[in-house]
C-alpha positions as CSV (number, residue, x, y, z in Angstrom):
1,M,-47.4,-113.5,161.8
2,F,-50.5,-111.3,160.8
3,L,-51.9,-113.0,163.3
4,V,-49.8,-112.8,166.5
5,L,-49.2,-108.5,165.4
6,L,-53.5,-108.7,165.7
7,I,-53.5,-110.4,168.9
8,T,-50.6,-107.9,170.6
9,A,-52.7,-105.2,169.3
10,V,-56.0,-106.1,170.5
11,C,-54.5,-106.8,174.1
12,F,-52.6,-103.4,174.1
13,L,-55.3,-101.9,173.3
14,I,-57.6,-104.2,176.1
15,F,-54.4,-103.3,178.7
16,I,-55.2,-98.8,178.1
17,R,-58.7,-99.7,178.2
18,L,-58.4,-101.7,181.6
19,V,-56.6,-98.7,183.1
20,V,-58.7,-95.9,182.0
21,V,-61.7,-98.1,183.8
22,F,-59.4,-98.5,186.8
23,K,-57.2,-95.8,187.3
24,D,-58.5,-94.7,190.9
25,Q,-58.1,-98.8,192.5
26,I,-55.0,-98.2,190.6
27,N,-53.6,-95.2,191.6
28,F,-55.0,-96.1,195.3
29,F,-54.0,-99.9,196.4
30,T,-50.0,-98.4,194.7
31,M,-50.0,-95.3,196.7
32,G,-51.5,-97.0,200.5
33,Q,-48.4,-99.6,199.6
34,D,-45.1,-96.6,198.9
35,K,-47.6,-95.4,202.4
36,G,-46.4,-99.6,204.0
37,F,-50.2,-100.2,204.1
38,K,-50.6,-104.0,204.1
39,F,-53.0,-105.3,200.9
40,S,-55.7,-106.4,203.8
41,E,-55.7,-102.4,205.0
42,I,-55.5,-100.7,201.9
43,L,-59.3,-103.4,200.8
44,L,-60.7,-101.8,203.7
45,L,-59.6,-98.6,203.1
46,W,-60.7,-98.3,199.9
47,K,-64.7,-99.5,201.4
48,L,-64.0,-96.6,203.6
49,A,-63.6,-93.9,200.6
50,K,-66.5,-95.6,198.5
51,N,-68.9,-96.1,201.3
52,A,-67.9,-92.3,202.9
53,E,-68.4,-91.9,198.7
54,L,-65.5,-89.8,198.7
55,E,-65.0,-87.6,195.4
56,E,-61.2,-88.5,195.6
57,P,-60.4,-91.8,197.6
58,S,-56.4,-90.9,197.5
59,S,-57.7,-88.3,199.9
60,L,-57.5,-90.5,203.0
61,Y,-53.7,-90.6,202.8
62,V,-53.3,-86.9,202.3
63,S,-56.3,-85.5,204.5
64,V,-56.1,-85.6,208.1
65,P,-59.9,-85.4,208.2
66,T,-60.4,-87.8,206.3
67,L,-58.0,-90.2,207.7
68,N,-59.9,-89.4,211.7
69,M,-62.8,-89.6,210.0
70,A,-61.9,-93.4,208.6
71,I,-59.9,-94.1,212.3
72,S,-63.5,-93.5,214.3
73,K,-65.2,-96.0,211.6
74,I,-63.2,-98.6,212.0
75,V,-63.0,-97.5,215.5
76,E,-66.5,-97.8,216.0
77,E,-66.9,-101.3,213.4
78,S,-64.9,-102.8,215.7
79,Q,-66.5,-101.8,219.2
80,E,-69.9,-103.0,217.6
81,N,-68.9,-107.3,216.0
82,G,-66.7,-106.8,219.0
83,T,-62.9,-107.3,217.7
84,E,-62.1,-104.0,219.0
85,S,-59.4,-106.1,221.7
86,E,-57.7,-107.9,218.7
87,A,-54.2,-107.4,218.3
88,K,-54.7,-107.1,214.6
89,V,-56.9,-104.4,214.2
90,Q,-55.5,-102.2,217.8
91,D,-51.7,-102.6,214.6
92,F,-54.3,-101.5,211.9
93,I,-55.1,-98.7,214.5
94,S,-51.8,-98.0,215.5
95,K,-50.5,-96.8,211.8
96,L,-53.7,-95.4,211.0
97,Y,-52.3,-93.1,214.4
98,E,-49.1,-92.9,212.9
99,Y,-49.2,-92.0,209.8
100,R,-51.9,-89.1,210.5
101,T,-48.7,-87.7,212.4
102,K,-46.3,-88.1,209.8
103,I,-49.0,-86.2,207.4
104,D,-48.8,-83.2,210.3
105,L,-44.8,-83.7,210.6
106,D,-44.3,-84.0,206.2
107,H,-43.1,-80.3,205.8
108,E,-41.2,-80.3,208.6
109,N,-38.2,-80.3,207.5
110,K,-38.6,-78.1,204.6
111,R,-37.7,-74.3,204.3
112,G,-40.1,-72.0,203.5
113,I,-41.1,-68.9,203.4
114,E,-40.0,-66.8,206.7
115,S,-42.1,-63.1,207.0
116,T,-45.1,-62.2,205.6
117,K,-44.0,-60.1,203.4
118,F,-42.9,-62.8,200.7
119,L,-47.1,-64.3,200.5
120,D,-48.6,-63.4,197.1
121,K,-51.9,-61.7,196.2
122,G,-54.6,-63.9,195.7
123,Q,-53.3,-65.6,199.1
124,R,-56.5,-66.7,200.3
125,L,-56.5,-66.8,204.4
126,R,-58.4,-68.2,207.1
127,L,-58.6,-66.8,209.6
128,I,-59.5,-67.3,213.8
129,L,-61.2,-64.2,215.9
130,R,-61.8,-66.0,219.2
131,G,-64.4,-66.6,220.1
132,S,-65.9,-66.0,216.6
133,G,-64.8,-68.2,215.0
134,V,-63.0,-69.0,212.1
135,F,-63.2,-66.7,208.5
136,V,-62.3,-66.8,205.3
137,S,-60.6,-64.1,203.3
138,E,-58.3,-63.2,200.7
139,I,-54.3,-61.1,199.9
140,L,-56.0,-57.6,198.2
141,S,-51.6,-56.2,198.5
142,T,-48.8,-56.9,200.2
143,G,-46.8,-53.9,202.0
144,H,-45.7,-51.8,204.5
145,D,-49.3,-54.4,205.4
146,L,-50.8,-57.3,204.6
147,I,-53.8,-55.5,202.3
148,I,-57.3,-58.1,202.4
149,R,-60.4,-58.0,202.3
150,V,-62.9,-57.6,204.8
151,P,-63.3,-61.3,206.3
152,V,-66.3,-63.8,205.6
153,K,-68.2,-67.1,207.7
154,K,-70.2,-68.4,205.5
155,G,-70.6,-66.0,202.8
156,V,-71.9,-63.3,205.2
157,K,-70.0,-60.4,206.6
158,P,-70.8,-60.3,210.2
159,L,-68.2,-57.7,210.8
160,D,-67.2,-54.4,209.2
161,G,-64.1,-53.4,208.0
162,S,-63.7,-50.9,211.3
163,E,-65.4,-53.4,214.4
164,W,-61.8,-55.6,213.1
165,V,-59.1,-52.7,213.8
166,N,-56.9,-53.4,216.6
167,R,-58.1,-57.1,217.1
168,D,-55.2,-59.4,217.5
169,V,-56.2,-62.3,215.4
170,S,-54.3,-65.8,214.2
171,V,-54.0,-66.8,209.8
172,Y,-53.8,-69.6,208.5
173,L,-53.0,-70.7,205.0
174,W,-52.2,-73.4,202.4
175,R,-48.8,-71.7,200.5
176,K,-49.1,-73.2,197.3
177,G,-46.4,-76.1,196.5
178,D,-45.2,-75.1,199.9
179,A,-46.9,-76.2,203.2
180,G,-49.7,-75.0,205.2
181,Y,-48.2,-71.8,208.2
182,V,-49.8,-70.8,210.7
183,F,-49.2,-66.7,212.1
184,D,-50.5,-64.4,215.4
185,T,-51.0,-61.1,213.6
186,R,-53.3,-57.8,214.8
187,V,-55.5,-55.6,212.8
188,T,-54.0,-52.7,211.7
189,D,-56.8,-50.2,209.7
190,A,-59.4,-50.4,207.6
191,E,-60.3,-48.6,204.6
192,I,-61.6,-49.2,200.6
193,F,-59.3,-50.4,198.9
194,Q,-59.7,-50.4,194.9
195,G,-62.7,-50.0,195.1
196,Q,-63.3,-53.5,197.7
197,S,-63.9,-53.0,201.8
198,A,-60.4,-54.5,202.9
199,I,-58.7,-54.6,206.2
200,H,-54.7,-53.9,207.3
201,L,-52.7,-57.0,209.0
202,A,-49.4,-56.3,210.5
203,H,-46.3,-58.3,208.4
204,T,-44.2,-60.9,211.1
205,N,-41.4,-63.0,210.8
206,K,-43.3,-64.9,213.2
207,L,-43.9,-67.4,211.1
208,E,-44.5,-71.5,211.8
209,R,-45.1,-74.1,210.2
210,A,-49.2,-75.5,210.9
211,Q,-49.1,-78.6,213.3
212,K,-46.0,-78.6,214.5
213,R,-46.1,-80.7,217.2
214,K,-45.6,-83.9,217.0
215,S,-48.3,-85.1,219.4
216,V,-51.8,-83.3,220.2
217,R,-52.0,-82.7,224.0
218,G,-55.6,-83.1,225.7
219,E,-56.4,-81.0,228.8
220,C,-57.9,-82.7,231.8
221,Q,-58.4,-83.0,235.2
222,I,-58.5,-86.7,236.1
223,Y,-57.1,-88.7,239.3
224,A,-53.8,-91.9,238.7
225,Q,-52.3,-93.3,240.8
226,L,-48.9,-92.8,240.8
227,Y,-46.1,-95.8,241.4
228,F,-42.8,-95.7,241.5
229,I,-40.6,-98.4,239.2
230,E,-37.5,-100.2,241.4
231,S,-36.7,-103.3,239.1
232,D,-34.9,-103.4,236.3
233,E,-37.2,-105.0,233.7
234,P,-40.9,-103.6,234.6
235,V,-44.3,-106.1,234.0
236,F,-45.3,-104.1,231.7
237,N,-48.9,-105.9,231.8
238,E,-49.3,-105.8,235.8
239,I,-51.3,-104.1,237.0
240,E,-51.1,-102.3,240.8
241,V,-53.8,-103.3,243.2
242,T,-53.3,-101.5,246.4
243,P,-53.3,-97.3,246.0
244,G,-50.3,-95.7,244.6
245,Y,-49.7,-92.0,245.3
246,K,-52.3,-89.7,244.7
247,C,-51.3,-87.1,241.9
248,L,-53.3,-85.5,239.4
249,L,-53.0,-85.4,235.6
250,E,-53.3,-82.0,234.0
251,D,-52.0,-82.6,230.8
252,I,-52.2,-85.4,228.4
253,S,-51.2,-87.3,225.2
254,E,-50.2,-90.5,223.3
255,D,-46.7,-90.0,224.3
256,G,-47.0,-88.4,228.1
257,A,-48.7,-86.3,230.6
258,L,-48.4,-82.8,233.1
259,I,-48.6,-84.1,236.5
260,R,-50.0,-82.9,239.5
261,T,-48.3,-84.4,243.3
262,G,-47.7,-83.3,246.7
263,G,-44.6,-82.2,247.6
264,K,-41.1,-81.5,245.4
265,G,-40.8,-83.8,242.9
266,Q,-36.8,-85.3,241.3
267,P,-35.8,-85.4,237.7
268,N,-35.3,-88.5,235.8
269,I,-37.1,-90.7,237.8
270,R,-38.2,-93.8,236.5
271,I,-42.5,-94.3,237.1
272,K,-45.9,-95.4,236.1
273,I,-49.3,-94.2,236.0
274,Q,-52.1,-96.6,236.1
275,F,-56.4,-94.5,235.8
276,E,-59.1,-94.7,233.7
277,L,-60.4,-93.1,231.3
278,D,-63.8,-94.1,229.1
279,D,-64.2,-96.5,232.5
280,K,-61.5,-98.3,230.5
281,L,-57.8,-98.8,232.5
282,I,-54.7,-97.3,231.7
283,V,-51.2,-97.7,232.6
284,M,-48.0,-95.8,231.4
285,F,-44.7,-96.2,231.9
286,G,-42.2,-93.4,231.5
287,V,-39.5,-91.1,232.8
288,I,-40.2,-87.3,235.1
289,R,-38.4,-85.0,232.5
290,A,-38.5,-81.8,234.5
291,V,-40.4,-80.7,237.5
292,E,-41.8,-77.7,238.9
293,Y,-42.1,-77.4,241.7
294,N,-43.8,-74.3,243.9
295,Q,-43.2,-73.9,247.5
296,K,-45.2,-72.2,249.0
297,A,-47.8,-74.5,248.2
298,N,-45.9,-78.1,248.7
299,Q,-46.4,-79.1,244.9
300,S,-45.2,-80.0,241.8
301,R,-46.0,-80.9,238.5
302,L,-43.8,-83.6,236.7
303,H,-43.4,-84.0,233.2
304,F,-43.8,-87.0,232.5
305,E,-42.8,-88.4,229.3
306,C,-44.2,-91.4,228.4
307,L,-42.0,-94.4,227.5
308,H,-44.0,-97.8,227.3
309,I,-47.9,-98.1,226.5
310,E,-50.7,-101.2,225.6
311,K,-51.5,-99.9,222.3
312,E,-54.9,-100.4,222.7
313,M,-54.5,-98.0,225.9
314,R,-52.8,-95.7,223.5
315,N,-55.5,-95.3,221.1
316,V,-58.4,-94.7,223.8
317,I,-55.9,-91.6,224.5
318,L,-56.0,-90.3,220.9
319,N,-59.3,-90.8,220.9
320,Y,-60.4,-88.8,223.9
321,I,-58.1,-85.8,222.9
322,Y,-59.6,-85.5,219.4
323,R,-63.8,-86.1,221.0
324,D,-62.8,-83.2,223.9
325,L,-61.4,-80.2,222.9
326,S,-61.9,-76.7,223.9
327,E,-64.0,-74.8,221.6
328,E,-60.8,-72.5,221.5
329,K,-58.7,-75.9,219.4
330,K,-62.3,-76.6,217.9
331,E,-61.3,-73.5,216.6
332,V,-57.5,-74.1,215.3
333,L,-58.9,-78.0,214.0
334,D,-61.7,-76.2,212.2
335,A,-59.0,-73.9,210.5
336,L,-56.6,-76.4,209.9
337,V,-59.4,-78.6,208.6
338,Q,-60.0,-75.3,205.9
339,T,-57.0,-74.6,205.0
340,E,-55.9,-78.7,204.3
341,E,-59.6,-77.8,201.5
342,D,-57.5,-75.1,199.8
343,E,-54.6,-77.5,200.1
344,L,-56.5,-80.5,198.4
345,E,-58.4,-77.7,196.0
346,E,-55.2,-77.0,194.4
347,K,-53.9,-80.6,194.2
348,Q,-57.5,-81.5,192.4
349,A,-56.5,-78.7,190.1
350,E,-53.5,-80.4,189.5
351,K,-54.6,-83.4,188.9
352,I,-57.4,-82.3,186.7
353,E,-54.8,-80.7,183.8
354,Q,-52.5,-84.1,184.4
355,L,-55.5,-86.1,183.7
356,A,-56.4,-84.2,180.5
357,A,-53.5,-84.9,180.3
358,Q,-53.1,-88.2,180.1
359,K,-56.4,-88.4,178.7
360,S,-54.4,-86.9,175.5
361,L,-51.8,-89.1,176.0
362,E,-54.5,-91.9,175.7
363,E,-56.0,-91.0,171.9
364,K,-53.0,-90.2,170.7
365,S,-52.0,-94.1,171.5
366,T,-55.8,-95.4,170.5
367,Q,-55.0,-93.6,167.6
368,L,-51.6,-95.1,167.1
369,S,-52.8,-98.5,167.6
370,D,-56.3,-98.6,165.4
371,D,-53.3,-97.0,162.7
372,F,-50.9,-100.1,163.3
373,I,-54.3,-102.1,162.7
374,E,-55.3,-101.3,159.5
375,D,-51.7,-100.9,158.3
376,L,-51.1,-104.2,159.1
377,A,-55.1,-105.1,157.6
378,S,-54.2,-104.1,154.4
379,E,-50.3,-105.8,154.5
380,S,-52.6,-108.6,155.5
381,V,-55.1,-107.5,151.9
382,G,-52.0,-106.7,149.5
383,E,-50.0,-110.1,150.8
């Protein structure tokens, strides 16, 4: 009886030690399964996280920039080893892109603040001053205006408070326990507030969740061929070899495009467009949802919704969009990345608290186990 209890106690201690040693891997794989990834896919993501020397591997599941890094790495390696066109590779890349979009929309249906008047003192802000990049600041006071520290960039204050006055800015922030927000406002004043150089931002009720769009559109100038779909069951893998109607793509996304063409377009017409992107053929099938007609120029802008595109082609478009961004959009993405860093910093602080509590619990469990073994030994000696 004593031997059985002793073995049980030893196994219990070994289990606790294993949980402590491999807790990062356990958390990573558990989270991956909860997010819908296969074991082989989680294993690949774990290797990527370790190769990138991420301090927090699980950030792959919550950080868009980190996930972008993983996608780029997978695409690059698949191109090098010639597996880019394999179905399982394209399926995995598609799943990563779908998950990336899901992260952006996680807070979409949650109700948050509706005015900057509800922001708290101490809230960290990321400000975009067009053409000057992304700055960081902090709220000193809320009242008639938002009073914030004079913004700095990379620890340097390139502009004095007076140089900010009457300039428009876009502000990004992560609100603790809530979500990311973005709003546009104007700098109304500059002063010394409680001994610190400060500027005033006008309040606004027009706050939006950061990255609210379902898909990111990229501006472009791509010539394409347009074809009308007459069959009720189009052949998706059929490539047109005869010229279609010439058109110009002015922007593109994974689920549509803005098409400029001659003549007066009609809505609710099924079409497909065929063009080359990064030396690869792209074919998109869908419907014209809306038309903007310029009678003077006799041209139409067709708002095209894509209803079918092959996964490999879709991934080429996504790679193009996230790579070829305008300087303005790069500033926006930079602000979003920095806001996500604020979010991760907050969550890491929470995790440290949780780990401290967990460590305390493990120490108590270990002590209880040691006491249990000592009691057994004492009981054995007594017998």
